[in-house]
C-alpha positions as CSV (number, residue, x, y, z in Angstrom):
1,M,68.5,-171.0,32.7
2,I,67.8,-168.5,29.8
3,S,65.5,-169.4,27.0
4,T,65.9,-167.4,23.7
5,P,63.4,-167.2,20.8
6,V,64.4,-167.8,17.2
7,E,64.0,-164.6,15.1
8,K,64.7,-166.0,11.7
9,A,65.5,-169.4,10.1
10,R,66.2,-170.9,6.6
11,I,66.2,-174.5,5.3
12,Q,69.2,-174.8,3.1
13,T,69.1,-176.1,-0.5
14,I,71.2,-179.2,0.5
15,Y,68.4,-180.3,2.8
16,Y,65.9,-180.5,-0.1
17,T,68.5,-182.1,-2.4
18,E,69.6,-184.8,-0.1
19,R,66.1,-185.5,1.1
20,A,65.0,-185.9,-2.5
21,K,67.9,-188.3,-3.3
22,S,67.3,-190.3,-0.1
23,S,63.7,-190.7,-1.1
24,I,64.6,-192.5,-4.3
25,A,67.4,-194.6,-3.0
26,D,67.1,-198.3,-2.2
27,A,68.0,-197.5,1.4
28,P,67.0,-194.0,2.7
29,F,70.0,-192.2,4.0
30,F,69.2,-188.6,4.8
31,K,69.1,-187.8,8.5
32,L,69.6,-184.6,10.6
33,G,72.5,-184.8,13.1
34,D,74.3,-182.5,15.5
35,I,73.6,-178.9,16.1
36,V,76.3,-176.3,16.3
37,W,76.1,-173.2,18.6
38,G,77.9,-170.3,17.0
39,T,77.7,-166.9,15.4
40,G,76.9,-165.5,12.0
41,F,74.3,-163.5,10.2
42,V,73.6,-161.3,13.2
43,S,75.2,-157.9,13.9
44,I,74.7,-155.0,16.2
45,D,74.5,-151.5,14.8
46,G,75.9,-148.3,16.4
47,Q,72.7,-147.8,18.3
48,G,72.9,-151.2,19.8
49,D,70.1,-152.6,17.8
50,V,70.3,-156.2,16.6
51,I,70.3,-156.7,12.8
52,F,69.3,-160.1,11.5
53,E,70.9,-160.4,8.1
54,P,69.5,-162.4,5.1
55,I,70.4,-166.1,5.4
56,P,71.8,-167.5,2.1
57,H,70.3,-170.8,0.8
58,D,73.8,-172.4,0.5
59,V,75.6,-171.9,3.9
60,S,78.5,-174.3,4.1
61,Q,80.7,-172.7,6.7
62,I,80.1,-172.6,10.4
63,Q,80.9,-169.3,11.9
64,G,82.2,-168.9,15.5
65,E,81.6,-172.5,16.6
66,V,81.4,-172.8,20.4
67,F,79.7,-176.1,21.2
68,R,78.2,-179.2,19.4
69,N,75.5,-181.4,20.7
70,K,72.3,-183.4,19.8
71,P,69.0,-181.6,19.8
72,N,65.5,-183.1,20.3
73,K,63.7,-183.1,17.0
74,S,60.3,-183.7,15.8
75,V,57.9,-182.9,12.9
76,I,54.3,-181.7,13.7
77,N,51.9,-180.0,11.3
78,N,54.5,-179.7,8.4
79,K,57.0,-177.9,10.8
80,I,60.4,-179.1,12.1
81,L,60.5,-178.6,15.8
82,L,63.9,-178.5,17.4
83,S,64.7,-178.2,21.2
84,A,68.4,-177.7,22.2
85,T,70.2,-176.9,25.5
86,F,73.7,-175.7,25.9
87,P,74.4,-177.0,29.5
88,K,76.2,-174.8,31.9
89,S,78.6,-177.7,32.7
90,M,79.9,-177.4,29.1
91,M,80.2,-173.6,29.0
92,P,83.7,-172.0,28.3
93,T,85.5,-171.3,31.5
94,T,87.6,-168.4,30.1
95,G,85.4,-165.4,29.3
96,S,81.9,-165.5,27.9
97,K,81.3,-166.1,24.2
98,M,78.5,-164.5,22.2
99,L,76.1,-166.9,20.5
100,T,73.6,-165.8,17.7
101,T,73.2,-168.8,15.5
102,L,72.3,-172.5,15.6
103,Y,73.4,-174.6,12.7
104,Q,71.5,-177.8,12.3
105,L,73.7,-180.3,10.4
106,D,72.8,-183.4,8.5
107,D,74.6,-186.6,9.6
108,K,77.3,-186.0,7.1
109,G,78.2,-182.6,8.7
110,N,76.5,-180.4,6.0
111,V,74.5,-177.3,7.1
112,A,70.8,-178.2,6.6
113,I,69.1,-175.4,8.5
114,V,70.2,-172.1,10.0
115,F,68.5,-170.5,13.0
116,L,69.2,-167.0,14.2
117,F,68.5,-165.4,17.6
118,A,69.3,-162.2,19.4
119,P,72.8,-162.5,21.1
120,V,73.2,-164.4,24.2
121,Y,76.4,-164.9,26.2
122,T,77.7,-168.1,27.7
123,S,78.0,-168.3,31.5
124,P,79.0,-171.3,33.6
125,N,76.2,-170.3,36.0
126,R,73.2,-171.1,33.7
127,D,72.0,-173.3,30.8
128,I,70.9,-171.8,27.5
129,N,67.7,-173.3,25.9
130,L,66.5,-172.8,22.4
131,H,63.1,-173.9,21.0
132,A,62.8,-173.5,17.2
133,E,60.3,-174.4,14.5
134,I,60.4,-173.9,10.7
135,E,57.9,-174.7,8.1
136,I,59.2,-177.5,5.9
137,G,58.2,-175.5,2.8
138,D,60.0,-172.4,3.8
139,A,62.9,-172.6,1.3
């Protein structure tokens, strides 16, 4: 098993917009849904150093999708906490894939939060675990 820390994260504008609309609706509707393991907003320079690029407020496209599943989520002290595992049993069997980004979707499939981490590579020999937190006010 490999655990990787989140280096950078951003709550997307749609999170705040949909949450606000949901709060005044007769029946609240906004929920977080699946997460997508992929790539994006991380590069490696000529020296081999990892560069964490700025995350826009309006990400709508998922880059390099490798796997989707459901995370464990909670809110403590005004922070969204997320715990996700990419199980080895679900890893690609043909070559390893680089992962750098976790996209938290809402239940309609919109990107609600983007988390960046240093590159890790899939392997059918180990799980990949990610634990992330982001302050709700970090827009």
